[in-house]
C-alpha positions, 0 to 999 in steps of 0.5 A: 861332294862325297861319292854316294853308293846305294844297293837298296831302294827305300822300298827294300829297306822298308821291306827289311824292317817289316819282315823283321818285325814279323819274324821277331813277333811270329817265330821269335828267337831261342834265348839260352840265357835264363837271365836274358829271358827274364830281362826280356819278359820284364820288358814286355817280350812273350817268353815260352820257357819250355822251349826258350823261345822269346817273341818280340812285339813290334812296340818293344823293337821300336822302343828299343831303337829309340833308346839306343844312342845315335852318337858316342865315341870309342876311346883307348889308352893312347892320349887324344885317341877317339873314334866318333860314331855316326859323325862321318869317319871310318876306321878299319878293324883288322880281320880276326881269329885266323888259325894259320900264318903264311910264313914270310920266309918259306911262303908256307902255311903253318900254325900261328904262334904267340910271336906271330900275334905280337908282330901282328898287334904291333903292326896294327898299333902302328897303322893309322888306318886301323883304329880297333883291335881284334885278335888276328891269330888264335894263339895263347888261349888254347888251355882255356883257363881264366889266366889265359884270357887275362894274359891275352887282355893284358898283353893286348892292352899293352901292345895296342893303345887304340880301341879294343873290341873283344868278348868274354866266354861267360859271366865268370870270364867277364868278371876277370875282364872287368878287373883288367879294365878297372886297373888299366883305365883307372876305374869303372867311371873312366871306362863308362866315360871313355869307352876304351873297350867294346864287347863283341857278341855273335848270335848264332844263325838262325835266331839263337842267343847262346847262353854263356856268351850272352851271360858274359855280356850281361855281366858287364851291365853297369859299365856302359860298355858299347856292344857290337852285335855281329850275327853271321848268317850265310845265305844257303847254309845258315841263312835263307836263299836271297840276298835281301832275305839274308839281310832280313835274317841278320837284321832280326838277330841284331834287333833282337839283341838290341831289345835285350841290351836296351832292356837291361841298361837303357841308353847303352851304346850299340853298334849295328854289325851283322857280317852277312855272307854267302855259301860257296855253291860248289863246296858248301863252305863260306865263300870268302871271295864271293862278290856278293859280300860287297853287296851285303856289306854295303847293305848293312850300312844302309840299313843301319843308317836308316835306323840312325845307328852306328855301323860296323860293316864287314867285307869279303876275304879271299879264298886264295891262300896266298897274296897274288892275282886272285887275292887282289881282284877279290879284295879289290872288288869286294871292298869298294862297295862296303867302303863307299858305303862309309861305315863307322868301322870296316872289318876285313884286312889281313887274312886269306884262305877264307879268313883262316890264314894271317898274312902281314904282307896282305895286311899292308896291301889291304891298307893300300886298298882301303886308302884308295877306297877312301879317296874314292869316297872323298869324291870330286871336290870343288877345287879352284873351279872359279879360276879355270878360265884364267888358268886356261887363258894363261897357258893357252892352246898347246901349253901345259900346266905342269909348272904351275904353282896350283899343280904342285899345291894340288899334288901335295893337297890331296887332289891326287892320291899318291900310292904308298905301294906298287910301281909307277915307273916306266918299264925300263926304270922298273927293269933296271931296279931289279923288277921289284915286286909289290909283295916284296915291298909289302914285306919290307914295310912290315919289317920296317914298321914293326922294328920302328914302332914302340908301343905305349907302355902300361903304367908300372903300378898298373902292370904290377896289379895286372900281374897279381890278377893274372897270378890269382887267375892262374890258381883257378884250374877250371877252364871257362873258355869253350872252343 
């Protein structure tokens, strides 16, 4: 059977839901979008226009939960690609929005470049464990123009052929996004059918829906684009003290957005995705390597499964700016519980320094961590137990099982996990080989993978039309992206 992990009792899950209903109906959420408030009022929410506060009756929350589909798939450009939600699979989402890069040659931190983004995206596309794209490094969007956003989407879709998860800064930017999706995927109906793109929305903790970003999502209504809702309350900073209380606040923000989404377009695919975190108590910063992230990441999956919703869980990062011992133990310990919770999507690999520094070597190491967690999740399987008595009798006391066909078959069949990184030789052989280091090995994997990978090119007709869209956007000088 697969390995089962629980960090919440049934009673605690019930408390989370009960407290959530109380907060949503009593305190409510500040909704800065006029359109969103109108939609929610029509659905039965109580709206205080003077303060932009929306309060959600329990009946509205329960009705919205019932409307959300339990199963759907996330598609992409790659033929045959699909990520089924709520069907027992788990895929990685590379961590995103780093602002620095760890230079592989100098080992120093520097500003990220467009070339760094290209290399990261090619590596992600070549890595089977990563099914969903996030922009790993903030580069190329600094001018804030529509053309920059269009250029990014076009380049991302050209380099990454699996599923794209991104957002739009406002309704105007969303209009450009829809034009790009229309061209790349062959029309609105193809986007509705295949779900090649999902929209990431991040409510501001505590309890605020920003106007422009909310309007950006609402501008896509009618395209059946899945939405992942990712508030990021930080315990002790933007969230209340107590891990369970942090779970409650994140749940409030997700379910409030669920009400808006299902009121605007009933049956819209919805992904439960709060990225719950804790403050570093000595500095007041986000605690990237905090062990509590493991508990919170696992709790997210348990709450989502209780509702029957697909889930995108987040794991910890590392506060260490370099790959090494601290990054290794923080990554390993903060990943195991969320991974064993086995969400549909798991966010986390590739960034260091509190999720600010991109390291492609760390990304390769993180993929190895995930593969080991995957083996833990698979658990102890029923393999040839009926033959154990005859096998032991055949070998006898003092014998060994090394030469048996069953041993070789089990090695190749997955009963052993065979590492792709690291040393497994005796000291003498490792020493004679020049004492290879896992970081050097990961660097070699990065370079070999990027060099060998050929992205799936966009169709020439689509590429010409996308170039026309970008040129039109370039002629518009007014910036739309903020921050």
